[in-house]
ZAMARGU-4260 file (C-alpha; in steps of 0.2 Angstrom, whole numbers, plus 5000, padded with zeros to 4 digits):
<rodrens>
0) 5586/5841/5220 | 5594/5831/5234 | 5597/5829/5252 | 5613/5830/5261 | 5619/5826/5279
5) 5635/5827/5288 | 5640/5823/5306 | 5656/5823/5317 | 5655/5815/5334 | 5664/5821/5349
10) 5668/5803/5355 | 5682/5795/5344 | 5676/5778/5349 | 5658/5780/5342 | 5654/5776/5324
15) 5645/5789/5314 | 5637/5778/5300 | 5622/5773/5310 | 5618/5791/5314 | 5621/5796/5296
20) 5610/5783/5289 | 5596/5788/5302 | 5598/5806/5297 | 5598/5804/5278 | 5583/5792/5279
25) 5573/5807/5286 | 5577/5816/5269 | 5571/5803/5257 | 5557/5815/5252 | 5570/5826/5244
30) 5576/5812/5232 | 5575/5794/5231 | 5584/5787/5216 | 5600/5784/5225 | 5609/5785/5242
35) 5627/5785/5248 | 5637/5787/5263 | 5656/5792/5265 | 5665/5790/5282 | 5684/5792/5286
40) 5694/5779/5296 | 5712/5774/5296 | 5718/5787/5283 | 5705/5782/5271 | 5688/5788/5264
45) 5675/5773/5265 | 5660/5774/5253 | 5645/5764/5251 | 5632/5770/5238 | 5620/5763/5224
50) 5604/5768/5215 | 5587/5764/5222 | 5577/5768/5237 | 5585/5769/5254 | 5578/5752/5261
55) 5583/5743/5245 | 5601/5749/5245 | 5603/5746/5263 | 5597/5729/5262 | 5610/5726/5249
60) 5625/5736/5257 | 5621/5737/5275 | 5624/5756/5275 | 5626/5758/5294 | 5640/5746/5295
65) 5655/5758/5291 | 5670/5763/5301 | 5674/5781/5307 | 5666/5794/5318 | 5663/5807/5305
70) 5656/5808/5288 | 5643/5814/5275 | 5628/5806/5266 | 5616/5810/5252 | 5600/5806/5244
75) 5598/5810/5225 | 5585/5816/5213 | 5593/5816/5197 | 5596/5832/5187 | 5612/5827/5177
80) 5615/5809/5173 | 5603/5794/5175 | 5601/5786/5192 | 5615/5774/5194 | 5629/5768/5206
85) 5642/5779/5197 | 5631/5794/5197 | 5626/5793/5215 | 5634/5803/5228 | 5646/5805/5237
90) 5658/5809/5223 | 5677/5808/5225 | 5692/5814/5216 | 5702/5801/5206 | 5714/5798/5221
95) 5700/5796/5233 | 5707/5810/5244 | 5691/5821/5244 | 5673/5816/5245 | 5659/5828/5242
100) 5640/5828/5243 | 5630/5842/5234 | 5612/5848/5232 | 5609/5859/5217 | 5615/5862/5200
105) 5633/5867/5193 | 5628/5877/5177 | 5645/5878/5170 | 5651/5860/5174 | 5654/5855/5156
110) 5666/5869/5154 | 5675/5865/5170 | 5676/5847/5166 | 5683/5849/5149 | 5697/5860/5157
115) 5700/5847/5171 | 5702/5833/5159 | 5715/5843/5149 | 5724/5844/5165 | 5724/5826/5167
120) 5709/5823/5179 | 5699/5807/5176 | 5680/5807/5178 | 5669/5792/5182 | 5651/5799/5182
125) 5640/5810/5171 | 5635/5821/5185 | 5639/5840/5187 | 5644/5837/5205 | 5660/5827/5201
130) 5669/5843/5196 | 5668/5849/5214 | 5680/5836/5222 | 5692/5837/5207 | 5693/5856/5209
135) 5695/5854/5228 | 5709/5841/5225 | 5717/5853/5212 | 5718/5867/5224 | 5724/5856/5239
140) 5738/5850/5228 | 5742/5868/5225 | 5745/5870/5244 | 5728/5877/5250 | 5719/5869/5265
145) 5702/5861/5263 | 5692/5877/5268 | 5701/5888/5256 | 5701/5875/5242 | 5682/5876/5244
150) 5683/5894/5244 | 5692/5894/5227 | 5680/5881/5220 | 5665/5892/5223 | 5673/5906/5214
155) 5674/5895/5199 | 5657/5886/5199 | 5641/5894/5194 | 5624/5889/5200 | 5615/5884/5216
160) 5623/5873/5228 | 5625/5866/5246 | 5641/5857/5248 | 5649/5847/5261 | 5667/5839/5259
165) 5679/5829/5269 | 5697/5826/5265 | 5710/5812/5270 | 5723/5827/5271 | 5713/5835/5285
170) 5705/5822/5296 | 5692/5825/5309 | 5684/5840/5299 | 5669/5843/5288 | 5668/5859/5278
175) 5652/5865/5270 | 5645/5880/5261 | 5630/5885/5251 | 5622/5897/5238 | 5604/5897/5234
180) 5601/5879/5241 | 5596/5875/5259 | 5609/5871/5272 | 5607/5870/5291 | 5620/5867/5305
185) 5615/5858/5321 | 5623/5859/5338 | 5620/5843/5348 | 5626/5835/5364 | 5635/5821/5356
190) 5642/5830/5340 | 5639/5843/5326 | 5628/5841/5311 | 5623/5848/5294 | 5608/5844/5284
195) 5597/5851/5270 | 5582/5851/5281 | 5578/5850/5299 | 5569/5833/5300 | 5586/5825/5297
200) 5594/5830/5313 | 5579/5834/5325 | 5583/5818/5335 | 5601/5824/5338 | 5601/5843/5338
205) 5588/5856/5340 | 5600/5871/5341 | 5602/5877/5323 | 5613/5889/5314 | 5608/5895/5296
210) 5623/5899/5286 | 5621/5913/5273 | 5627/5913/5254 | 5646/5911/5253 | 5649/5908/5271
215) 5661/5893/5275 | 5656/5882/5289 | 5670/5871/5298 | 5664/5857/5309 | 5676/5847/5320
220) 5676/5838/5337 | 5677/5855/5346 | 5663/5864/5338 | 5657/5874/5323 | 5666/5889/5316
225) 5658/5900/5302 | 5669/5911/5291 | 5664/5925/5279 | 5672/5928/5262 | 5686/5938/5270
230) 5690/5924/5283 | 5682/5933/5297 | 5673/5923/5310 | 5655/5926/5310 | 5645/5925/5326
235) 5629/5917/5321 | 5613/5917/5330 | 5608/5900/5337 | 5589/5896/5334 | 5580/5882/5343
240) 5568/5872/5333 | 5552/5869/5342 | 5547/5854/5332 | 5549/5837/5341 | 5557/5822/5332
245) 5540/5814/5333 | 5532/5827/5323 | 5542/5821/5308 | 5537/5803/5310 | 5522/5794/5304
250) 5515/5791/5321 | 5506/5775/5316 | 5499/5781/5300 | 5502/5770/5284 | 5509/5785/5275
255) 5515/5803/5279 | 5502/5810/5267 | 5487/5803/5276 | 5495/5808/5293 | 5497/5826/5286
260) 5479/5827/5279 | 5473/5822/5297 | 5484/5836/5304 | 5476/5850/5294 | 5464/5856/5308
265) 5478/5859/5320 | 5489/5867/5306 | 5475/5879/5303 | 5472/5882/5322 | 5491/5885/5324
270) 5492/5897/5309 | 5478/5907/5316 | 5489/5912/5330 | 5499/5923/5318 | 5485/5936/5318
275) 5495/5949/5328 | 5511/5946/5318 | 5501/5949/5302 | 5492/5964/5308 | 5509/5972/5312
280) 5515/5968/5295 | 5500/5976/5287 | 5503/5992/5298 | 5521/5993/5293 | 5517/5990/5274
285) 5505/6005/5274 | 5496/6009/5258 | 5497/5998/5243 | 5489/6000/5226 | 5493/5983/5219
290) 5497/5965/5225 | 5506/5952/5215 | 5507/5934/5221 | 5522/5924/5215 | 5522/5905/5217
295) 5523/5888/5209 | 5512/5872/5210 | 5501/5870/5225 | 5506/5887/5231 | 5500/5895/5215
300) 5483/5888/5218 | 5483/5896/5236 | 5488/5912/5227 | 5474/5911/5215 | 5462/5910/5230
305) 5471/5925/5237 | 5467/5935/5221 | 5448/5931/5223 | 5448/5936/5241 | 5459/5952/5239
310) 5449/5959/5224 | 5432/5955/5231 | 5434/5959/5249 | 5448/5972/5249 | 5446/5980/5232
315) 5465/5979/5228 | 5470/5974/5210 | 5479/5957/5212 | 5489/5947/5199 | 5496/5929/5201
320) 5512/5925/5192 | 5520/5908/5191 | 5538/5911/5198 | 5546/5903/5182 | 5537/5916/5171
325) 5540/5931/5183 | 5553/5939/5173 | 5541/5944/5159 | 5531/5954/5172 | 5545/5961/5182
330) 5545/5978/5173 | 5527/5982/5180 | 5533/5982/5198 | 5534/5998/5208 | 5535/6005/5225
335) 5516/6004/5227 | 5516/5985/5224 | 5517/5972/5237 | 5524/5956/5230 | 5519/5940/5240
340) 5530/5925/5238 | 5522/5908/5244 | 5532/5893/5246 | 5531/5878/5257 | 5550/5876/5258
345) 5556/5894/5256 | 5569/5887/5245 | 5560/5886/5228 | 5574/5892/5215 | 5562/5901/5203
350) 5554/5910/5218 | 5570/5915/5225 | 5576/5922/5209 | 5560/5932/5207 | 5562/5938/5225
355) 5579/5946/5222 | 5571/5956/5207 | 5556/5961/5217 | 5566/5967/5232 | 5574/5980/5220
360) 5558/5990/5217 | 5544/5984/5228 | 5539/5978/5246 | 5540/5959/5248 | 5531/5947/5259
365) 5535/5928/5261 | 5522/5916/5266 | 5533/5901/5271 | 5532/5885/5282 | 5551/5882/5285
370) 5559/5894/5298 | 5575/5901/5293 | 5574/5896/5274 | 5580/5907/5261 | 5564/5917/5257
375) 5562/5920/5276 | 5579/5928/5276 | 5577/5938/5260 | 5559/5944/5260 | 5556/5961/5269
380) 5541/5954/5278 | 5537/5936/5283 | 5522/5926/5288 | 5527/5909/5296 | 5514/5896/5293
385) 5512/5884/5307 | 5510/5867/5298 | 5525/5858/5306 | 5536/5848/5295 | 5528/5841/5279
390) 5536/5825/5273 | 5524/5819/5259 | 5529/5826/5242 | 5511/5831/5238 | 5507/5846/5249
395) 5491/5845/5260 | 5493/5853/5277 | 5505/5866/5270 | 5492/5871/5257 | 5478/5874/5270
400) 5491/5883/5281 | 5495/5895/5266 | 5477/5898/5263 | 5474/5902/5282 | 5488/5915/5281
405) 5481/5923/5266 | 5463/5923/5273 | 5470/5931/5289 | 5479/5944/5279 | 5464/5948/5269
410) 5452/5949/5284 | 5464/5960/5293 | 5468/5971/5278 | 5449/5974/5275 | 5444/5975/5293
415) 5432/5960/5290 | 5427/5954/5308 | 5414/5942/5300 | 5428/5933/5290 | 5439/5932/5306
420) 5425/5924/5316 | 5422/5912/5302 | 5441/5907/5301 | 5440/5902/5320 | 5427/5889/5315
425) 5437/5881/5301 | 5447/5869/5312 | 5431/5861/5318 | 5424/5860/5300 | 5440/5851/5294
430) 5439/5839/5308 | 5421/5835/5305 | 5425/5833/5286 | 5438/5819/5291 | 5423/5809/5299
435) 5419/5804/5281 | 5435/5794/5278 | 5427/5777/5277 | 5414/5783/5264 | 5427/5792/5253
440) 5438/5776/5254 | 5423/5765/5248 | 5419/5777/5233 | 5437/5778/5228 | 5436/5760/5223
445) 5423/5765/5209 | 5434/5779/5202 | 5451/5771/5200 | 5446/5764/5182 | 5447/5782/5175
450) 5461/5788/5163 | 5454/5806/5164 | 5445/5817/5177 | 5438/5834/5176 | 5436/5846/5191
455) 5424/5860/5191 | 5422/5875/5202 | 5417/5894/5201 | 5424/5909/5210 | 5432/5905/5226
460) 5431/5886/5222 | 5439/5887/5205 | 5457/5886/5212 | 5451/5872/5224 | 5446/5862/5208
465) 5463/5866/5201 | 5471/5859/5217 | 5461/5844/5217 | 5466/5840/5199 | 5484/5843/5204
470) 5483/5831/5218 | 5476/5817/5207 | 5489/5820/5194 | 5503/5820/5206 | 5500/5803/5215
475) 5488/5793/5205 | 5496/5797/5188 | 5478/5799/5181 | 5476/5814/5169 | 5465/5827/5177
480) 5461/5845/5173 | 5453/5859/5184 | 5441/5871/5175 | 5431/5886/5179 | 5414/5879/5178
485) 5408/5892/5166 | 5422/5887/5153 | 5414/5870/5149 | 5405/5877/5134 | 5421/5884/5127
490) 5429/5867/5123 | 5430/5854/5137 | 5412/5849/5135 | 5416/5840/5119 | 5427/5828/5129
495) 5413/5823/5142 | 5406/5805/5141 | 5402/5790/5152 | 5421/5786/5154 | 5425/5804/5162
500) 5422/5806/5180 | 5418/5825/5184 | 5421/5831/5202 | 5410/5847/5205 | 5415/5858/5220
505) 5398/5866/5224 | 5396/5875/5241 | 5381/5885/5245 | 5382/5903/5240 | 5380/5915/5226
510) 5388/5904/5213 | 5377/5888/5218 | 5364/5889/5204 | 5376/5892/5190 | 5387/5878/5196
515) 5372/5867/5197 | 5368/5871/5179 | 5385/5865/5174 | 5383/5849/5184 | 5367/5845/5174
520) 5376/5849/5158 | 5389/5835/5161 | 5377/5824/5169 | 5366/5825/5153 | 5381/5820/5143
525) 5384/5804/5153 | 5397/5809/5165 | 5399/5801/5182 | 5397/5815/5194 | 5406/5816/5211
530) 5400/5831/5220 | 5407/5840/5236 | 5393/5850/5243 | 5382/5855/5258 | 5376/5841/5269
535) 5358/5848/5268 | 5358/5849/5249 | 5345/5836/5244 | 5345/5842/5226 | 5363/5839/5224
540) 5361/5821/5232 | 5347/5818/5219 | 5358/5823/5204 | 5376/5818/5207 | 5381/5799/5207
545) 5391/5802/5224 | 5391/5816/5236 | 5404/5820/5249 | 5394/5831/5262 | 5402/5846/5271
550) 5394/5855/5285 | 5381/5866/5278 | 5388/5881/5288 | 5403/5881/5277 | 5399/5895/5264
555) 5408/5898/5247 | 5420/5911/5254 | 5428/5899/5267 | 5425/5883/5257 | 5442/5882/5249
560) 5449/5879/5267 | 5437/5864/5270 | 5432/5857/5253 | 5450/5853/5248 | 5451/5840/5261
565) 5440/5827/5253 | 5448/5830/5236 | 5465/5826/5245 | 5457/5810/5252 | 5450/5805/5235
570) 5467/5806/5227 | 5475/5797/5242 | 5463/5782/5242 | 5463/5780/5223 | 5482/5779/5224
575) 5481/5765/5236 | 5469/5756/5225 | 5481/5757/5211 | 5495/5751/5222 | 5506/5766/5221
580) 5515/5775/5235 | 5507/5792/5239 | 5522/5798/5248 | 5534/5796/5234 | 5526/5800/5217
585) 5537/5796/5202 | 5548/5810/5195 | 5543/5823/5209 | 5552/5828/5224 | 5547/5839/5239
590) 5557/5855/5237 | 5562/5861/5219 | 5578/5870/5222 | 5583/5870/5204 | 5576/5880/5189
</rodrens>
């Protein structure tokens, strides 16, 4: 779980380190326990690296002050070896002739390391990555060039990876490859770039190439060449990213998370433009007897909402499976099943593994935010959400964009014009809900004492309760649990007391009266109740301690698209009260590219 960057400039007199530092800073959301840069100058690889967040390390090392006009960079999220200077990337062979940055996991590294040690290689770190430069060095010593040394290396290593390497023996060249980890190549006016994700290089290059598994990419001062496994030149399609660099910046907000919460109305509006594409997909898919969602984390909660919608409005039996548990259900798939994979990044390792299995028997559909990501290239059909780049680790606008795609899919599948009309009103409802920010900010001060929270919802809003609880856990580190309100009597009610805030998601609709009864149950046992409900619900205002009011026209069917917004805001402001950084929750990273 890391971010990698590479750049080679056309001008020999221009130094690359400031550009590498700028690019890798845009990827800190992918990992922030260490950072490192490697550049080449005067027959030597120069390296600066250390553990810590980017600004902390830069203050100590001045990372932009390095000679050379090409190099590679890395931010790390530890999987093998504690965060430390030795374990940070780039890694080199014992003679400092090869430097490598890597995103992924080498599953058989211990076996390789033992063999290399027997052959006389000396290792310095505890990482799996360090075997890569040693293998490359070994093959280059045997007479292979850098490209073919990497080719032989990937024949040996097992696992997921995106790798970029430089060598003193082949100056003015960066060689890269990938398998099951993201990698993009940028073609700019001043040079050529590689990165794990587009925000890193948008400022410098918007024309992008997406290398496939096993392809070798060679960047030099004259351009980019891609070779397949047989050394044939591959003519890659060049795609232009329509995101501006400013879309990946904070634009004056204190944090990316609050910026992205405020971008949700436009994210929904933009995703609604996918209606024609979704209708075409539905027409091509034809009759289906069963739908199976596969997802993780926040995307799993979006999938649960999809299950409620599909079964109640379209009458199609629907399952929701955690991607990491998918293999236990794989034998139930058939040609009449549509398997829908939902992922913000399109690079989630568990989902990709499940997608490969599902493609063997079933129709597959990806709902993904990142264009050109692995799921978009491997699923048979793709719905591209239009949230723009999301930098904050805790998903906000990508969640509502996923929901919007699901709602569109269900509405078109069931020919539900009424639902389509309601969806067009959602951007305005979300924008209106953001008018209560100062009130939400003020009441957040009263809830940061809690060690535990409960979130309750029924029907369509049960997944919303789960998502609200997840947001609180992710960034405030308060234990929170989401429950179907009817399950209170089956255990959780025993935990309710005056020290437990209970968030009740209670829109107007068929489930209102039963949910209100559950609210009264927790209230009578001393719980502090924070409700999210209709602006004209006077009964709710009388019974709850605090009420966040939502436009009364938002009924329970579309409530998940709107009611989640104040839940995100509550988590955000409680996080600030606690003095934590909502963009960089501990132990988490944005894109989970390892199993």
